[in-house]
GUGU-30699 format. One record per atom (N, C-alpha, C): residue number from 0; atom name; x, y, z. Coordinates in steps of 0.001 Angstrom, whole numbers. Atoms other than C-alpha are relative to their C-alpha. Layout:
// GUGU-30699
 tifi bator      px      py      pz
  NUM    CA       X       Y       Z
...
***
This chain:
// GUGU-30699
 tifi bator      px      py      pz
    0     N    -480    -960    -980
    0    CA   49486  109918   47520
    0     C    -288    1419    -485
    1     N     337   -1300     562
    1    CA   47673  112817   45857
    1     C     -76    1076    1067
    2     N     117    -998   -1054
    2    CA   47228  114505   49243
    2     C    1359     453     517
    3     N   -1332    -367    -451
    3    CA   51003  114654   49822
    3     C     662     877   -1056
    4     N    -627    -956     909
    4    CA   52626  117702   48266
    4     C    1485     188     271
    5     N   -1406    -206    -348
    5    CA   55994  117660   50046
    5     C     509   -1113     896
    6     N    -732     870    -913
    6    CA   58505  115340   51676
    6     C     979     866     770
    7     N    -887    -795    -855
    7    CA   60353  116880   54634
    7     C     972    -944     685
    8     N   -1029     916    -486
    8    CA   63627  115150   55465
    8     C     778     597    1171
    9     N   -1076    -246    -950
    9    CA   65700  115172   58598
    9     C    1320    -280    -721
   10     N   -1303     192     642
   10    CA   69453  115072   57856
   10     C     837   -1058     713
   11     N    -939     876    -702
   11    CA   71657  113442   60493
   11     C    -656   -1321     367
   12     N     554    1320    -249
   12    CA   70979  109712   60558
   12     C   -1095    -381    -964
   13     N    1087     264     943
   13    CA   68248  110035   57913
   13     C     520      21   -1431
   14     N    -603     -55    1328
   14    CA   69939  111237   54728
   14     C    1296    -807     -41
   15     N   -1289     711     -70
   15    CA   73291  109779   55823
   15     C     281    -346    1449
   16     N    -422     363   -1360
   16    CA   74894  108113   58832
   16     C    1045    1004     485
   17     N    -937   -1076    -333
   17    CA   76471  111439   59671
   17     C     436     -31    1449
   18     N    -366      14   -1415
   18    CA   76436  110896   63414
   18     C    1211    -904     231
   19     N   -1062     981    -201
   19    CA   78622  107804   63350
   19     C    1259     354    -791
   20     N   -1123    -144     911
   20    CA   80829  108663   60364
   20     C     537    1418    -112
   21     N    -406   -1380     180
   21    CA   81016  112438   60589
   21     C      65     823    1272
   22     N      44    -897   -1153
   22    CA   79907  114325   63669
   22     C     862    -495    1153
   23     N    -776     516   -1139
   23    CA   81464  112045   66290
   23     C    1505     202    -195
   24     N   -1435    -257     171
   24    CA   84979  112048   64801
   24     C     339    1478     -94
   25     N    -268   -1442      91
   25    CA   84668  115777   64070
   25     C      30     635    1387
   26     N     -51    -472   -1384
   26    CA   83855  116488   67727
   26     C    1347    -363     620
   27     N   -1247     442    -620
   27    CA   86872  114439   68799
   27     C    1204     770    -534
   28     N   -1097    -794     565
   28    CA   89167  116322   66418
   28     C       1    1413     567
   29     N      94   -1332    -583
   29    CA   87895  119628   67767
   29     C     508       0    1437
   30     N    -490      93   -1379
   30    CA   88538  118513   71333
   30     C    1530     -87      21
   31     N   -1457     140      45
   31    CA   92093  117473   70419
   31     C     664    1321    -355
   32     N    -547   -1307     380
   32    CA   92711  120842   68743
   32     C      65     935    1199
   33     N      66    -870   -1175
   33    CA   91729  122522   72021
   33     C     851    -523    1154
   34     N    -849     551   -1041
   34    CA   94163  120366   73989
   34     C    -751    -773    1063
   35     N     826     749    -948
   35    CA   91386  118385   75684
   35     C     201   -1492    -193
   36     N    -145    1450      86
   36    CA   91674  114685   76475
   36     C   -1353    -698     -93
   37     N    1333     564     129
   37    CA   87979  114153   75805
   37     C     -62    -864   -1260
   38     N     247     838    1177
   38    CA   87037  111298   73479
   38     C   -1398    -584     106
   39     N    1353     530      39
   39    CA   83484  110465   72542
   39     C      26   -1332    -754
   40     N      46    1326     604
   40    CA   83409  106716   71925
   40     C   -1370    -207    -656
   41     N    1327     266     580
   41    CA   80596  105229   69815
   41     C   -1082    -215    1048
   42     N    1006     250   -1042
   42    CA   78833  104045   72989
   42     C    -382    1286     716
   43     N     288   -1266    -664
   43    CA   79146  107403   74733
   43     C    -786     920    -916
   44     N     705    -883     932
   44    CA   78022  109236   71623
   44     C   -1456    -418    -135
   45     N    1388     450      25
   45    CA   74915  107074   71506
   45     C    -789     559    1164
   46     N     646    -610   -1166
   46    CA   74110  108330   75006
   46     C    -234    1489    -229
   47     N      81   -1453     174
   47    CA   74794  111949   74063
   47     C   -1014     406   -1062
   48     N     967    -322    1049
   48    CA   72488  111771   71056
   48     C   -1405     237     554
   49     N    1291    -339    -621
   49    CA   69570  111996   73486
   49     C    -172    1510     104
   50     N      28   -1464     -35
   50    CA   70478  115704   73546
   50     C     119     508   -1431
   51     N      28    -486    1369
   51    CA   69628  117516   70318
   51     C     767    1308    -119
   52     N    -779   -1212     250
   52    CA   72017  120119   68917
   52     C    1430    -164     487
   53     N   -1402     222    -321
   53    CA   75821  120123   68884
   53     C     492     777    1204
   54     N    -431    -804   -1156
   54    CA   76437  122993   71308
   54     C    -664    -504    1266
   55     N     719     533   -1154
   55    CA   73789  121601   73623
   55     C     595   -1331     451
   56     N    -595    1303    -315
   56    CA   75452  118175   73433
   56     C    1308     173     765
   57     N   -1252    -271    -717
   57    CA   78825  119584   74481
   57     C    -302     462    1425
   58     N     349    -509   -1332
   58    CA   77218  121470   77381
   58     C    -486   -1126     897
   59     N     493    1134    -775
   59    CA   75432  118301   78525
   59     C    1160    -897     418
   60     N   -1152     845    -306
   60    CA   78665  116309   78324
   60     C     820     602    1146
   61     N    -778    -651   -1056
   61    CA   80521  118859   80457
   61     C    -726    -114    1333
   62     N     773      23   -1242
   62    CA   77736  118999   83030
   62     C     -10   -1392     612
   63     N     158    1360    -525
   63    CA   77457  115240   83321
   63     C    1330    -724     221
   64     N   -1226     784     -26
   64    CA   80990  113948   82664
   64     C    1237     801     410
   65     N   -1140    -850    -358
   65    CA   83321  116926   83325
   65     C    -491    1177     853
   66     N     659   -1082    -743
   66    CA   81517  118909   86038
   66     C     963    1036     563
   67     N    -969    -946    -557
   67    CA   84714  120555   87307
   67     C     727     794   -1081
   68     N    -730    -670    1077
   68    CA   85830  121790   83877
   68     C    -319    1489     -48
   69     N     131   -1442     216
   69    CA   86417  125514   83450
   69     C     956     378   -1131
   70     N    -920    -417    1067
   70    CA   87848  127065   80264
   70     C    1088     911     552
   71     N   -1135    -802    -470
   71    CA   91230  128743   80635
   71     C    -320    1484     -22
   72     N     394   -1408      84
   72    CA   89718  132044   79582
   72     C   -1368     107    -660
   73     N    1306    -245     594
   73    CA   86320  133435   78689
   73     C   -1110    -815     640
   74     N    1180     667    -525
   74    CA   82830  132250   79433
   74     C    -132   -1394    -598
   75     N     187    1370     466
   75    CA   81919  128576   79137
   75     C    -836     -31   -1280
   76     N     859     -15    1185
   76    CA   79197  129387   76608
   76     C     797     363   -1249
   77     N    -823    -401    1145
   77    CA   81725  131120   74331
   77     C     991   -1104    -368
   78     N    -927    1099     257
   78    CA   84180  128245   74723
   78     C    -697   -1126    -765
   79     N     770    1044     671
   79    CA   81506  125742   73718
   79     C    -291     397   -1445
   80     N     285    -463    1361
   80    CA   80573  127859   70694
   80     C    1237    -121    -882
   81     N   -1233     135     764
   81    CA   84213  127901   69612
   81     C     315   -1444    -344
   82     N    -179    1425     269
   82    CA   84527  124136   69964
   82     C    -919    -454   -1127
   83     N     975     443     997
   83    CA   81407  123718   67894
   83     C     332     542   -1387
   84     N    -403    -547    1300
   84    CA   82607  126048   65127
   84     C    1140    -821    -598
   85     N   -1124     791     492
   85    CA   85845  124076   64866
   85     C    -443   -1404    -379
   86     N     553    1316     345
   86    CA   83926  120819   64912
   86     C    -672      40   -1370
   87     N     645    -138    1311
   87    CA   81863  122070   61949
   87     C    1040      27   -1112
   88     N   -1072     -40     996
   88    CA   85093  122816   60069
   88     C     518   -1405    -286
   89     N    -467    1368     197
   89    CA   86326  119267   60642
   89     C   -1047    -848    -722
   90     N    1076     766     633
   90    CA   82939  117852   59638
   90     C     -53     278   -1501
   91     N      43    -363    1414
   91    CA   82961  119758   56362
   91     C    1205    -568    -749
   92     N   -1175     626     615
   92    CA   86482  118470   55671
   92     C    -267   -1474    -287
   93     N     341    1404     214
   93    CA   85229  114899   56123
   93     C    -963    -153   -1177
   94     N     920      29    1129
   94    CA   82387  115633   53720
   94     C     755     182   -1315
   95     N    -753    -283    1214
   95    CA   84798  117078   51179
   95     C     863   -1159    -448
   96     N    -805    1179     309
   96    CA   86844  113877   51357
   96     C    -860   -1190    -423
   97     N     899    1069     410
   97    CA   83764  111815   50464
   97     C    -152   -1107    1017
   98     N      16    1011   -1052
   98    CA   83783  110032   53805
   98     C   -1408    -336     502
   99     N    1338     170    -574
   99    CA   80020  110282   54438
   99     C   -1009    -196   -1141
  100     N     942     259    1091
  100    CA   77797  108582   51808
  100     C   -1452     103     464
  101     N    1431      27    -297
  101    CA   74026  108823   51606
  101     C    -427   -1428     368
  102     N     543    1311    -369
  102    CA   71986  105994   53110
  102     C    -707    -622   -1204
  103     N     644     675    1131
  103    CA   70431  103373   50805
  103     C   -1374     588    -308
  104     N    1304    -448     463
  104    CA   67506  104636   48759
  104     C    -236    1489      50
  105     N     239   -1434    -168
  105    CA   67900  108313   49639
  105     C      61     723   -1343
  106     N    -123    -694    1287
  106    CA   69175  109541   46271
  106     C   -1117    -431    -955
  107     N    1054     497     882
  107    CA   66703  107334   44410
  107     C   -1337     670     291
  108     N    1288    -590    -351
  108    CA   63682  108667   46339
  108     C      -5    1508    -257
  109     N     -73   -1435     281
  109    CA   64857  112279   46073
  109     C    -202     268   -1488
  110     N     120    -214    1449
  110    CA   65199  111985   42305
  110     C   -1401    -361    -491
  111     N    1370     369     377
  111    CA   61846  110203   41992
  111     C    -967    1121     353
  112     N     879   -1095    -416
  112    CA   60139  112995   43951
  112     C     176    1213    -908
  113     N    -255   -1135     891
  113    CA   61806  115675   41826
  113     C    -620    -234   -1373
  114     N     515     313    1327
  114    CA   60798  113912   38611
  114     C   -1512     135     -72
  115     N    1459    -122     -23
  115    CA   57141  113989   39687
  115     C    -458    1400     402
  116     N     353   -1366    -374
  116    CA   57280  117656   40733
  116     C    -356     190    1457
  117     N     295    -130   -1413
  117    CA   56897  116963   44434
  117     C    1017     923     662
  118     N    -878    -905    -725
  118    CA   58329  119598   46766
  118     C     824    -781    1014
  119     N    -904     580    -994
  119    CA   61318  118620   48887
  119     C     404    1072     995
  120     N    -414    -941   -1039
  120    CA   62288  120240   52180
  120     C     856    -732    1019
  121     N    -832     531   -1077
  121    CA   64681  119759   55068
  121     C    -358     711    1291
  122     N     217    -557   -1340
  122    CA   64036  120260   58779
  122     C     960    -698     945
  123     N   -1070     620    -773
  123    CA   67081  119668   60960
  123     C     559     978    1017
  124     N    -649    -864    -986
  124    CA   68900  120967   64002
  124     C    1472     208    -310
  125     N   -1394    -222     368
  125    CA   72304  120692   62331
  125     C     131    1333    -725
  126     N    -205   -1330     576
  126    CA   73862  123848   60873
  126     C    -281     -10   -1504
  127     N     202     -74    1451
  127    CA   73005  125075   57362
  127     C    1236    -422    -788
  128     N   -1237     379     694
  128    CA   76677  124613   56388
  128     C     150   -1515     -82
  129     N     -73    1461      12
  129    CA   76508  120940   57356
  129     C    -958    -591   -1031
  130     N     997     496     950
  130    CA   73373  120438   55267
  130     C     496     174   -1425
  131     N    -425    -252    1374
  131    CA   74665  122080   52124
  131     C    1291    -743    -321
  132     N   -1220     772     221
  132    CA   78058  120407   52571
  132     C    -297   -1440    -340
  133     N     381    1381     283
  133    CA   76448  116971   52667
  133     C    -624    -121   -1383
  134     N     665      67    1304
  134    CA   74243  117682   49652
  134     C    1004     142   -1134
  135     N    -955    -242    1087
  135    CA   77078  119051   47542
  135     C     980   -1156    -162
  136     N   -1005    1063      79
  136    CA   79483  116236   48427
  136     C    -577   -1309    -524
  137     N     608    1273     400
  137    CA   76998  113464   47632
  137     C    -830     102   -1277
  138     N     925    -146    1130
  138    CA   74627  114867   44984
  138     C     391    1091    -981
  139     N    -427   -1074     886
  139    CA   76492  117789   43443
  139     C    -526    1357     433
  140     N     336   -1363    -423
  140    CA   76291  121557   43821
  140     C   -1448     364    -278
  141     N    1360    -394     381
  141    CA   72951  121815   42054
  141     C   -1057    -542     942
  142     N    1002     661    -838
  142    CA   71238  119594   44632
  142     C    -539     904    1103
  143     N     505    -920   -1024
  143    CA   70955  122426   47167
  143     C   -1293     654    -486
  144     N    1188    -618     568
  144    CA   68382  123938   44812
  144     C   -1176    -936    -169
  145     N    1126     931      84
  145    CA   66279  120785   44855
  145     C   -1024     245    1091
  146     N     836    -104   -1190
  146    CA   64833  121794   48225
  146     C    -653    1376      83
  147     N     725   -1258     -92
  147    CA   62124  124418   48488
  147     C     295     742    1281
  148     N    -343    -588   -1297
  148    CA   63040  125027   52136
  148     C    1087    -852     645
  149     N    -977     657    -859
  149    CA   66139  124164   54158
  149     C     -59     703    1350
  150     N     143    -538   -1361
  150    CA   65176  124824   57781
  150     C    1028    -699     874
  151     N   -1140     634    -656
  151    CA   68345  124253   59776
  151     C     577     884    1090
  152     N    -776    -717   -1002
  152    CA   70381  125200   62823
  152     C    -839     768     992
  153     N     609    -819   -1047
  153    CA   69373  128012   65131
  153     C   -1109     905    -526
  154     N    1063    -824     569
  154    CA   66593  129367   62913
  154     C   -1213      34     935
  155     N    1006      -8   -1062
  155    CA   64248  128409   65772
  155     C     727    -248    1323
  156     N    -724     125   -1271
  156    CA   65189  128584   69476
  156     C     -66   -1383     632
  157     N     191    1290    -666
  157    CA   63834  125193   70589
  157     C     315   -1133    -971
  158     N    -408    1123     847
  158    CA   65467  122064   69165
  158     C    -967   -1174     188
  159     N     764    1228    -153
  159    CA   63820  118693   68595
  159     C     319    -603    1374
  160     N    1325     451     443
  160    CA   61824  117113   70245
  160     C   -1083    1076     -86
  161     N     977   -1064     247
  161    CA   60105  120517   70167
  161     C    -355      10   -1487
  162     N     423      53    1406
  162    CA   58101  120803   66926
  162     C     394    1226    -817
  163     N    -205   -1313     611
  163    CA   59411  124303   66109
  163     C     623     -45   -1392
  164     N    -684       7    1289
  164    CA   61720  123388   63213
  164     C    -935    -480   -1101
  165     N     973     459     987
  165    CA   58924  121515   61442
  165     C   -1090    1046    -221
  166     N     994   -1066     141
  166    CA   56419  124273   62148
  166     C     554    1114    -875
  167     N    -659   -1026     821
  167    CA   58903  126752   60663
  167     C      57    -441   -1464
  168     N     -83     494    1375
  168    CA   59422  124572   57577
  168     C   -1360      50    -687
  169     N    1349     -52     574
  169    CA   55662  124258   57031
  169     C    -393    1424    -337
  170     N     320   -1399     248
  170    CA   55280  128021   57330
  170     C     718     504   -1246
  171     N    -768    -432    1163
  171    CA   58045  128610   54789
  171     C    -510    -642   -1286
  172     N     558     677    1174
  172    CA   56519  126054   52420
  172     C   -1379     519    -363
  173     N    1376    -421     231
  173    CA   53059  127548   52810
  173     C    -950   -1167    -127
  174     N     802    1207      70
  174    CA   51626  124074   53318
  174     C    -495    -393    1383
  175     N     507     556   -1245
  175    CA   49497  122412   55969
  175     C     699   -1317     294
  176     N    -652    1257    -387
  176    CA   50841  119447   57913
  176     C    -578   -1184    -759
  177     N     630    1112     704
  177    CA   48332  117151   56187
  177     C     484    -134   -1434
  178     N    -513      28    1372
  178    CA   49958  118043   52869
  178     C    1388    -619    -104
  179     N   -1416     370     -16
  179    CA   53368  116709   53911
  179     C     232   -1318     742
  180     N    -477    1175    -720
  180    CA   55214  113608   55069
  180     C    1412     284     481
  181     N   -1341    -138    -554
  181    CA   58228  113797   57386
  181     C     702   -1354     -44
  182     N    -817    1210     -38
  182    CA   61064  111264   57144
  182     C    1087     231    1030
  183     N    -858    -192   -1164
  183    CA   63010  110873   60383
  183     C     709   -1305     352
  184     N    -742    1191    -415
  184    CA   65362  108471   62141
  184     C      -1    -228    1507
  185     N    -154      83   -1458
  185    CA   65005  109108   65891
  185     C   -1313     277     715
  186     N    1182    -276    -813
  186    CA   62489  109290   68692
  186     C    -224    1502     139
  187     N     156   -1451    -100
  187    CA   63178  113010   69173
  187     C    -526     590   -1294
  188     N     483    -486    1286
  188    CA   62661  113582   65473
  188     C   -1462    -324    -226
  189     N    1403     390     127
  189    CA   59403  111646   65475
  189     C    -885     870     883
  190     N     781    -843    -903
  190    CA   58153  113590   68509
  190     C    -158    1411    -565
  191     N      59   -1344     578
  191    CA   59011  116868   66786
  191     C    -952      44   -1181
  192     N     859      16    1185
  192    CA   57325  115928   63535
  192     C   -1465    -209     376
  193     N    1374     242    -410
  193    CA   54220  114522   65217
  193     C    -556    1196     763
  194     N     447   -1201    -703
  194    CA   54086  117614   67434
  194     C    -443    1092    -946
  195     N     410    -957    1024
  195    CA   53789  119658   64249
  195     C   -1157    -529    -837
  196     N    1152     564     705
  196    CA   50971  117388   63063
  196     C     340    -801   -1233
  197     N    -440     678    1214
  197    CA   53024  115553   60432
  197     C     -64   -1520     124
  198     N    -187    1435     127
  198    CA   52655  111956   59407
  198     C    1497    -243    -215
  199     N   -1453     171     -32
  199    CA   56101  110440   59790
  199     C     390   -1436    -311
  200     N    -647    1277     313
  200    CA   58067  107606   58233
  200     C    1365      -6     666
  201     N   -1270      84    -719
  201    CA   61063  106411   60269
  201     C     899   -1035    -665
  202     N   -1028     945     422
  202    CA   64263  104813   58961
  202     C    1076     -10    1075
  203     N    -884      65   -1160
  203    CA   66350  103642   61909
  203     C    1455    -140    -429
  204     N   -1414     290     187
  204    CA   70124  103446   62245
  204     C     518    -671    1272
  205     N    -554     738   -1138
  205    CA   72491  101783   64709
  205     C    -228     707    1330
  206     N     187    -756   -1232
  206    CA   71986  104567   67242
  206     C   -1463      80     433
  207     N    1400    -284    -322
  207    CA   68196  104699   67078
  207     C    -930   -1208     -88
  208     N     911    1120     278
  208    CA   66873  101216   66349
  208     C    -796    -446    1224
  209     N     735     379   -1207
  209    CA   65793  100753   69992
  209     C    -870    1126     555
  210     N     838   -1108    -454
  210    CA   63943  104077   70257
  210     C   -1483    -385     -50
  211     N    1452     174       8
  211    CA   60202  104324   70873
  211     C    -567     771   -1187
  212     N     530    -636    1194
  212    CA   58528  105019   67517
  212     C   -1513    -114     -81
  213     N    1455      23     -26
  213    CA   54913  104864   68605
  213     C    -545    1238    -696
  214     N     586   -1119     740
  214    CA   52884  107032   66237
  214     C     560     169   -1393
  215     N    -539     -60    1358
  215    CA   55052  106531   63148
  215     C    -905    -762    -967
  216     N     753     742    1019
  216    CA   53354  105478   59913
  216     C     590   -1390    -197
  217     N    -722    1260     129
  217    CA   55986  102771   59577
  217     C    1437     238     426
  218     N   -1408     -51    -378
  218    CA   59504  101986   60781
  218     C     744    -999    -870
  219     N    -775     819     915
  219    CA   62053  100642   58283
  219     C    1476      68     366
  220     N   -1436     -73    -237
  220    CA   65748   99824   58368
  220     C     663    1039    -905
  221     N    -448   -1078     894
  221    CA   66321  102167   55376
  221     C   -1012     105   -1130
  222     N     977    -235    1061
  222    CA   64570  103347   52202
  222     C      66   -1035   -1121
  223     N    -110    1102     944
  223    CA   65848  100499   50029
  223     C     407     405   -1406
  224     N    -384    -117    1404
  224    CA   67359  100133   46579
  224     C    -202   -1348    -667
  225     N     239    1239     738
  225    CA   67041   97526   43846
  225     C     905   -1125     478
  226     N    -941    1032    -417
  226    CA   70136   95692   45086
  226     C     221       0    1513
  227     N    -115     -66   -1463
  227    CA   69694   96534   48776
  227     C   -1395     226     574
  228     N    1401    -160    -412
  228    CA   66071   95877   49783
  228     C    -127     381    1463
  229     N     263    -401   -1379
  229    CA   64642   97440   52919
  229     C    -966    -979     656
  230     N     926     819    -774
  230    CA   62673   95722   55674
  230     C    -898     906     825
  231     N     930    -710    -868
  231    CA   59564   97013   57430
  231     C      95    -627    1384
  232     N    -221     506   -1350
  232    CA   60324   96655   61144
  232     C   -1249      89     861
  233     N    1237    -206    -750
  233    CA   57060   98009   62556
  233     C    -997     721    -903
  234     N    1045    -654     772
  234    CA   53757   99136   61121
  234     C    -591    -936   -1027
  235     N     735     871     905
  235    CA   51245   97671   58726
  235     C     201     294   -1461
  236     N    -229    -409    1392
  236    CA   52782   99021   55512
  236     C    1019    -907    -662
  237     N    -933     959     582
  237    CA   54411   95873   54146
  237     C     352     356   -1438
  238     N    -229    -366    1390
  238    CA   54116   97340   50640
  238     C    1150     965    -208
  239     N   -1148    -898     126
  239    CA   56974   99750   51397
  239     C    1274    -757    -331
  240     N   -1142     829     379
  240    CA   59438   96872   50949
  240     C    -249    -552   -1416
  241     N   -1429     -40    -332
  241    CA   61658   96137   49071
  241     C     641    1383    -109
  242     N    -544   -1351     -19
  242    CA   62091   99875   48490
  242     C   -1153     994       4
  243     N    1029   -1020    -162
  243    CA   60138  102997   49353
  243     C     -77     827   -1273
  244     N     273    -809    1187
  244    CA   58624  104589   46258
  244     C   -1213     870     276
  245     N    1177    -845    -204
  245    CA   55996  107279   45900
  245     C   -1296    -803    -120
  246     N    1210     822       7
  246    CA   53331  104751   44798
  246     C    -155    -862    1257
  247     N      73     799   -1230
  247    CA   54217  102558   47802
  247     C    -434     865    1170
  248     N     434    -915   -1059
  248    CA   53869  105564   50106
  248     C   -1485     324    -157
  249     N    1420    -298     227
  249    CA   50524  106348   48475
  249     C    -855   -1126     558
  250     N     755    1129    -492
  250    CA   49302  102859   49233
  250     C      -1     -98    1510
  251     N    -108      67   -1453
  251    CA   50524  103086   52821
  251     C    -838    1078     665
  252     N     626   -1138    -675
  252    CA   49205  106539   53690
  252     C   -1480     131    -293
  253     N    1417     -97     337
  253    CA   45856  106189   51969
  253     C    -814   -1139     604
  254     N     703    1119    -625
  254    CA   44973  103077   53991
  254     C   -1040     526     980
***
């Protein structure tokens, strides 16, 4: 994999199952704080994940499921922003309590890449606070410095599936798309990465396993560990099992 100089990771659903274990309950706690009887069940949240970005997700929910809702005071946009800020606070509390572990193989692959001098980056639509909170709670404070670029939140106006966040990350890294591999978990993430010209490895989760991943290098259930082997679900890169390593990626991408 000599042509790959950087791995660019998505966060939610890729580094950790943050959607199921973190964001969804944090949204519900924020709604309760505001005196709302809204509850995003796992099934409903799976539907809402088609919309990228937390504030955008709330706005979509109101438009589709609560069309008559009006905030008691102020503009709807400001109300949504306030809900989202409070949701972030709850999410960070869950992180601080150790409630959101990394997915199998993530820490192993990150450390392997660091040991070989490969650049690491993040490209996500979640807020910078959510990213650094997850890293610190799972890998320690120093882990934030492992990443050459953390492209997150509203740093670009268009969220995934637009390619903007990946294009921004590539610009900050000073690398061409051919020099990098994106690791994603969703159809929107794959579309964004491929739109930026990136080869993309997908690790699915319960919310995304039925998405369309046409164009991915390979689709796996997770990155795998010695005691928790991964499975290749789609693609011709059988050598990525039982766990994704840099040599295995080299063999896959150089085919």
